[in-house]
C-alpha positions in Angstrom: -13.0 13.1 41.9 -12.9 15.8 39.4 -16.0 16.2 37.0 -15.8 13.2 34.7 -12.1 12.8 35.3 -12.9 9.0 36.2 -12.5 7.0 33.1 -15.2 4.8 34.5 -17.9 7.6 34.3 -17.1 8.8 30.9 -16.3 5.4 29.3 -19.3 3.8 31.2 -21.8 6.4 30.1 -20.7 6.7 26.6 -20.7 2.9 26.0 -24.4 3.1 27.3 -25.1 5.6 24.5 -23.2 3.6 21.9 -24.8 0.4 23.0 -28.3 2.0 22.5 -27.5 2.7 18.8 -25.9 -0.7 18.3 -29.1 -2.3 19.4 -31.0 -0.5 16.5 -30.5 -3.5 14.3 -28.6 -0.8 12.2 -26.8 -1.1 9.1 -28.7 0.8 6.6 -32.6 0.7 6.2 -32.4 -1.9 9.0 -31.4 1.1 11.3 -34.2 1.2 13.7 -34.9 -1.7 16.0 -34.4 -2.0 19.8 -35.8 -0.8 23.3 -37.6 1.3 26.4 -38.8 0.5 30.0 -42.6 1.2 30.8 -41.7 1.6 34.5 -39.3 4.4 33.9 -40.3 7.8 35.2 -41.3 10.4 32.7 -38.3 12.5 33.6 -36.1 10.0 31.7 -37.4 11.4 28.4 -39.1 8.2 27.5 -42.8 7.8 27.3 -44.4 5.1 29.5 -47.7 4.5 27.8 -47.8 0.7 28.4 -48.2 -0.5 32.0 -46.4 -3.9 32.7 -47.0 -4.0 36.4 -49.7 -6.6 36.0 -49.7 -9.4 33.2 -52.6 -11.2 32.0 -53.3 -14.8 31.2 -51.3 -16.7 28.6 -52.7 -16.4 25.3 -53.0 -19.1 22.4 -52.6 -16.4 20.0 -48.9 -16.2 20.5 -47.8 -18.6 17.7 -50.0 -16.7 15.0 -49.2 -13.2 16.4 -45.4 -13.9 16.7 -45.1 -15.6 13.3 -46.8 -12.6 11.7 -44.6 -10.3 13.5 -41.3 -12.1 12.5 -42.4 -12.4 8.9 -43.2 -8.6 8.9 -40.2 -7.7 10.6 -37.8 -9.2 8.0 -39.8 -7.0 5.4 -39.7 -4.1 7.5 -35.8 -4.0 7.6 -36.1 -3.0 4.0 -39.1 -0.6 4.2 -37.1 2.4 5.7 -34.9 3.8 2.9 -34.4 7.3 4.1 -35.4 9.8 6.6 -34.7 13.3 8.2 -35.5 13.7 11.8 -34.9 16.0 14.7 -33.3 14.2 17.6 -33.1 15.3 21.2 -30.6 13.7 23.3 -29.8 14.0 27.1 -27.6 12.5 29.7 -27.6 12.5 33.3 -24.6 11.3 35.5 -23.3 11.3 39.0 -26.8 11.4 40.6 -27.7 14.5 38.7 -24.6 16.4 39.4 -23.6 16.2 35.7 -26.1 16.8 32.9 -25.9 17.5 29.1 -28.4 17.8 26.3 -28.2 18.1 22.5 -30.6 18.8 19.7 -29.4 17.6 16.2 -31.0 17.2 12.7 -30.2 13.6 11.4 -30.7 12.1 8.1 -30.3 8.6 6.5 -30.2 7.9 2.8 -28.6 5.2 0.6 -26.0 7.5 -1.1 -24.6 9.5 2.1 -25.6 7.0 4.7 -26.2 8.5 8.2 -25.4 12.1 8.7 -25.9 14.6 11.6 -25.8 18.4 12.3 -25.8 19.6 15.8 -28.3 22.4 16.2 -28.1 23.1 20.1 -26.3 21.7 23.0 -25.8 22.7 26.6 -24.5 21.3 29.8 -21.3 19.5 30.6 -18.7 19.8 27.8 -17.3 16.5 28.4 -20.6 14.6 28.6 -21.6 16.5 25.4 -18.5 15.4 23.5 -17.8 12.0 25.0 -21.5 10.8 25.3 -24.0 12.7 23.1 -21.7 13.4 20.2 -20.2 10.0 20.8 -23.6 8.3 20.5 -24.2 9.9 17.2 -20.8 9.0 16.0 -21.3 5.6 17.0 -24.4 5.2 15.1 -22.7 6.7 12.1 -19.9 4.1 12.3 -22.2 1.1 13.0 -24.2 2.2 9.7 -21.0 2.5 7.8 -19.8 -0.9 8.9 -23.3 -2.6 8.5 -23.4 -4.0 11.9 -27.2 -4.2 12.2 -27.9 -7.9 11.7 -26.1 -8.7 15.1 -28.8 -7.1 17.1 -32.0 -7.7 15.1 -35.1 -9.4 16.4 -34.5 -12.5 14.5 -34.3 -16.3 15.3 -30.5 -16.1 14.6 -30.2 -14.0 17.6 -33.1 -14.7 20.0 -35.4 -17.4 21.3 -38.9 -16.3 21.9 -40.8 -17.5 24.9 -44.2 -17.3 26.4 -46.7 -14.7 25.5 -49.0 -12.9 27.9 -51.7 -10.2 27.4 -51.0 -6.9 29.2 -53.9 -4.9 30.8 -53.8 -2.8 27.7 -54.4 -5.6 25.3 -50.9 -5.9 24.1 -49.1 -9.2 23.8 -45.9 -9.4 25.8 -43.5 -11.9 24.4 -40.3 -12.9 26.2 -37.0 -12.7 24.4 -33.9 -14.7 25.2 -30.6 -14.2 23.4 -28.8 -17.3 21.9 -25.5 -15.8 22.9 -23.9 -13.4 25.3 -23.5 -10.2 23.1 -23.5 -6.5 24.0 -26.0 -6.0 21.3 -28.5 -8.4 22.8 -31.3 -7.9 25.4 -32.8 -10.4 28.0 -36.3 -9.0 28.2 -39.5 -8.8 26.2 -41.2 -7.0 23.3 -44.8 -5.8 23.1 -46.9 -6.4 20.1 -50.3 -5.5 19.1 -52.4 -8.6 19.3 -54.5 -8.0 16.1 -51.8 -6.6 13.8 -48.7 -8.0 15.3 -47.1 -4.6 15.3 -43.9 -4.0 17.4 -44.7 -1.4 20.0 -41.8 -1.7 22.5 -38.6 -3.6 23.3 -37.1 -3.7 26.8 -34.7 -5.5 29.0 -31.2 -5.9 30.2 -28.1 -6.1 28.1 -26.8 -9.6 28.5 -23.2 -8.5 28.2 -21.8 -5.5 29.8 -20.6 -3.0 27.2 -17.5 -2.1 29.4 -15.8 -3.0 32.5 -17.0 0.3 34.1 -20.7 -0.3 33.1 -22.8 -2.6 35.3 -26.3 -3.4 34.9 -27.9 -1.6 31.7 -31.5 -1.3 31.1 -32.6 -0.7 27.7 -36.1 0.5 26.4 -37.3 1.5 23.0 -40.7 2.6 21.8 -42.1 2.6 18.3 -44.9 4.1 16.2 -46.1 3.8 12.7 -45.8 7.0 10.6 -47.0 7.1 7.0 -47.1 3.3 7.0 -43.6 2.9 8.1 -42.8 1.4 11.6 -40.1 3.7 13.2 -38.5 4.2 16.6 -39.9 7.2 18.4 -38.1 7.1 21.8 -35.3 5.4 23.4 -33.6 5.4 26.8 -31.2 3.4 29.0 -30.2 3.4 32.7 -27.0 2.0 33.8 -25.0 1.5 37.1 -21.5 2.8 36.5 -18.5 1.7 38.7 -17.7 4.7 41.1 -20.2 7.0 39.5 -23.6 5.5 40.4 -26.8 5.7 38.2 -26.5 7.2 34.8 -29.3 7.7 32.2 -29.4 8.3 28.6 -32.4 9.2 26.5 -33.4 10.2 22.9 -36.4 11.3 21.1 -37.3 11.6 17.4 -39.4 14.0 15.6 -39.6 13.0 11.9 -39.5 15.6 9.0 -39.6 13.1 6.2 -39.7 9.4 5.7 -38.7 7.8 2.4 -38.5 11.2 0.8 -42.2 12.0 1.7 -42.7 15.1 4.1 -44.2 14.0 7.4 -47.0 16.3 9.0 -46.5 17.8 12.4 -49.4 15.7 13.7 -48.1 12.4 12.2 -44.5 13.1 13.3 -45.5 13.2 16.9 -48.1 10.6 17.0 -47.5 7.3 18.5 -49.7 4.8 16.6 -50.1 1.5 18.3 
């Protein structure tokens, strides 16, 4: 099989990238809501600060914490009006035989919507154009079409299950999609127990994004920067028919949020 000549490889991998952005709960200011797996290795480009190997006891704090989170989440969909950020994207396919990476300056504002400028790129030309450029273009199109509500963490999309405390003191809440949709995840969210802040979302897509793409694991990490909860890292791992395991990852380095400059320390801090 020639490099990426299989439609399954290119289509499957680009759909994983596109699915990642669709899961953001995107549309406009709602742009930034979705996933990341604590058990993934550091090589995936996704931080794994939260251990999920051992869960604690059930907690009676769930109704209060979850209720506060859902109320705050609805408000947070409007809290991010604009941003500028450097993003670093990478993809690995065919067991490491094909790789590509890209660095881009991205921006979002009410007038121009989502824009991106590629600063650096390397690796497989086909993966760069079909997957990395394709993922940013998919995000641009999702924002243009205001598709965010379909993947948002709301009662319209999810049932929220039992909560358990992790060894790190976070509250893990099970999430169950109310329908089969390629934007929805069967998995869990991690919340801070005291402030009900979203730290992470992770799980499996409940509907395959394409015929070629089998099981897709999605993970996303969040931080609060200058008072605004934003995503700081995301990644996915998929089994692609005839091509094996493929991985996609992306990190954010914020330059400004809501027209306010972000300091270097704050931009890279993960506030739990």
